[in-house]
C-alpha positions in Angstrom: -21.7 100.5 9.1 -24.9 101.6 7.4 -26.0 104.2 10.0 -28.7 106.1 8.1 -30.0 103.0 6.4 -30.5 101.3 9.8 -32.8 104.1 10.9 -34.9 103.8 7.7 -34.9 100.0 7.8 -36.4 100.1 11.3 -39.1 102.3 9.9 -39.7 99.8 7.0 -40.5 97.0 9.5 -42.8 99.3 11.6 -44.6 100.6 8.6 -45.1 97.1 7.1 -46.7 95.9 10.3 -48.9 99.0 10.4 -50.0 98.5 6.8 -50.9 94.9 7.5 -52.5 95.2 10.9 -56.1 95.2 9.6 -55.6 92.9 6.7 -57.1 89.5 7.4 -55.1 86.4 6.6 -57.8 85.4 4.0 -57.3 88.7 2.1 -53.5 88.3 1.7 -53.8 86.9 -1.9 -56.6 89.2 -3.0 -55.8 91.2 -6.1 -58.2 94.1 -6.4 -57.1 95.0 -9.9 -55.1 93.2 -12.6 -51.4 93.7 -12.1 -51.6 94.8 -8.5 -49.1 93.0 -6.2 -50.9 91.2 -3.4 -50.0 91.6 0.3 -48.6 88.0 0.3 -46.4 88.7 -2.6 -45.1 92.0 -1.2 -44.2 90.5 2.2 -42.6 87.4 0.6 -40.7 89.6 -1.9 -39.4 91.8 0.9 -38.4 88.7 2.9 -36.4 87.5 -0.2 -34.9 91.0 -0.4 -33.7 90.7 3.2 -32.0 87.4 2.3 -30.3 89.1 -0.7 -29.1 91.9 1.5 -28.0 89.3 4.0 -26.1 87.4 1.4 -23.8 90.4 0.8 -23.5 90.8 4.6 -22.3 87.2 4.9 -25.6 85.8 6.4 -27.3 82.5 5.7 -30.8 82.8 4.1 -33.9 82.8 6.3 -36.4 82.1 3.6 -37.1 78.6 2.5 -35.6 77.9 -0.9 -39.0 77.3 -2.5 -40.0 80.9 -1.8 -37.9 81.9 -4.8 -40.5 80.5 -7.2 -43.2 82.8 -5.7 -41.4 85.9 -4.6 -38.1 86.5 -6.5 -37.6 89.5 -8.8 -39.6 89.0 -12.0 -42.3 86.8 -10.4 -45.9 87.8 -10.5 -48.5 87.3 -7.8 -51.2 84.9 -8.7 -54.5 86.0 -7.1 -57.0 83.8 -5.4 -57.7 81.3 -2.7 -55.9 78.4 -4.4 -52.5 79.8 -3.6 -49.9 77.8 -1.9 -48.4 80.9 -0.4 -47.3 80.8 3.2 -49.7 82.2 5.8 -49.6 85.8 6.9 -48.1 84.8 10.2 -45.3 82.8 8.5 -44.6 85.5 6.0 -44.3 88.2 8.7 -42.3 86.0 11.0 -39.8 85.2 8.2 -39.6 88.9 7.2 -39.0 89.9 10.8 -36.3 87.3 11.3 -34.5 88.3 8.1 -34.9 92.0 9.0 -33.4 91.4 12.5 -30.4 89.6 11.0 -29.8 92.3 8.3 -30.1 95.0 10.9 -27.5 93.4 13.2 -25.1 92.7 10.3 -25.5 96.2 8.8 -24.5 97.7 12.2 -21.3 95.8 12.0 -20.6 96.0 8.3 -17.0 97.2 7.5 -16.2 99.6 4.7 -13.9 97.0 3.1 -17.0 94.8 2.6 -19.4 97.6 1.6 -17.0 99.0 -1.0 -16.7 95.7 -2.9 -18.6 95.2 -6.2 -21.5 92.8 -6.1 -22.4 90.0 -8.6 -25.9 91.0 -9.7 -26.0 90.4 -13.4 -28.6 93.1 -14.2 -27.0 96.1 -16.0 -29.0 98.9 -14.4 -28.3 97.4 -10.9 -24.6 97.2 -11.6 -24.5 100.8 -12.8 -26.9 102.4 -10.4 -25.7 100.5 -7.3 -22.1 99.5 -8.1 -21.0 98.3 -4.7 -22.3 95.9 -2.1 -23.0 98.8 0.2 -24.9 100.7 -2.4 -27.1 97.7 -3.2 -27.7 96.7 0.4 -28.7 100.3 1.1 -31.1 100.2 -1.8 -32.7 96.9 -0.5 -33.0 98.3 3.0 -34.6 101.6 1.8 -35.7 102.5 -1.7 -36.6 99.0 -2.8 -38.6 98.4 0.4 -40.3 101.8 0.2 -41.4 101.0 -3.4 -43.2 97.9 -2.3 -44.6 99.5 0.9 -46.1 102.1 -1.5 -47.7 99.3 -3.5 -49.2 97.9 -0.3 -50.6 101.3 0.6 -52.2 101.4 -2.9 -53.6 97.9 -2.3 -55.2 99.2 0.9 -56.8 102.1 -0.8 -58.2 99.9 -3.6 -59.8 97.7 -0.9 -61.5 100.7 0.8 -59.1 101.1 3.7 -57.9 104.4 5.0 -54.3 105.6 4.9 -52.3 104.7 8.0 -50.0 107.7 8.1 -51.4 111.1 8.6 
């Protein structure tokens, strides 16, 4: 059971929704500066991350397979209105469904599963997060927090106020 991570993962969902509340659907692919991740990419990427955590918790993916070409690690957001990205509503719904599934599975995860090594072929991931439990915890917390920080920066670059304190 990932007790502490569950508390933080609940915050991730709440904070994501708060950050997105005043962002119009038409703005989701706007890139205010070169190299800045767009809201669409961030939400889609976090949904893909939920699926990856779910994989190690024994869950079926929630995201459509074609989302990998847009949101998997190593992809870059392509700004502009010509995107074929899913809508804001679809992105959030998919994120929320994956989040709920991971949350439920994390609450039931047994140490025997969490202590197993994962099969991520990236060296720094294998050495920094050597077990399924370590990697799932990262996806639920520090990985998500990194991208929520990017969304917070996007908000500031588009003239929006901070949403926390």
